[in-house]
C-alpha positions in Angstrom: 76.8 -63.9 -26.9 75.6 -62.6 -23.6 72.5 -60.5 -22.8 73.3 -56.9 -22.1 71.5 -56.4 -18.8 71.6 -52.6 -18.8 70.1 -52.5 -22.2 67.5 -55.1 -21.2 66.4 -53.0 -18.2 66.2 -50.0 -20.5 64.0 -52.0 -23.0 61.7 -53.2 -20.2 61.3 -49.6 -19.0 60.5 -48.5 -22.5 57.9 -51.2 -22.8 56.3 -50.0 -19.6 56.1 -46.4 -20.9 54.7 -47.7 -24.2 52.0 -49.6 -22.3 51.1 -46.5 -20.4 50.8 -44.5 -23.6 48.7 -47.2 -25.2 46.1 -46.8 -22.4 46.4 -43.0 -22.1 46.0 -42.1 -25.8 42.6 -43.8 -26.4 41.3 -42.4 -23.2 42.2 -38.8 -24.2 40.7 -39.3 -27.6 37.5 -40.7 -26.2 37.2 -37.8 -23.8 37.7 -35.4 -26.7 34.9 -37.0 -28.8 32.7 -37.2 -25.7 32.9 -33.4 -25.2 32.6 -32.1 -28.8 30.6 -29.0 -27.7 33.4 -27.9 -25.4 35.8 -25.1 -26.6 38.8 -27.3 -25.8 37.7 -30.1 -28.1 40.3 -29.5 -30.8 43.3 -29.1 -28.5 42.4 -32.2 -26.5 41.9 -34.2 -29.7 45.3 -33.0 -31.0 47.0 -34.1 -27.8 45.3 -37.5 -28.0 46.4 -38.0 -31.6 50.0 -37.0 -30.6 49.9 -39.4 -27.7 48.7 -42.2 -30.1 51.5 -41.5 -32.6 54.0 -41.4 -29.7 52.7 -44.8 -28.5 53.2 -46.3 -31.9 56.7 -44.8 -32.3 57.8 -45.6 -28.8 56.5 -49.2 -29.3 58.8 -49.7 -32.3 61.7 -48.2 -30.4 61.2 -50.3 -27.3 61.0 -53.5 -29.3 64.3 -52.5 -31.1 66.0 -51.8 -27.8 64.7 -55.1 -26.3 65.9 -57.1 -29.3 69.3 -55.4 -29.3 69.7 -56.3 -25.6 68.8 -60.0 -26.3 70.6 -60.6 -29.6 73.2 -57.8 -29.7 73.8 -55.3 -32.4 73.6 -56.3 -36.0 76.6 -57.3 -38.1 78.2 -54.4 -39.9 
């Protein structure tokens, strides 16, 4: 079997996006909890939680794409 180079590049890009989300989500959640008296507390907290969920989901997706590039699609 050969490594699918296009899929490998896509997997590496996805891992880069995941890493960005992994740093952005805790920062947004921290800023929300730091400013609890501000009227935009709830919307910022919701955005942070959505970013955290997206980081987890995108992490699983990027690992799947990366593994498909290295080992190919599963046997059917």
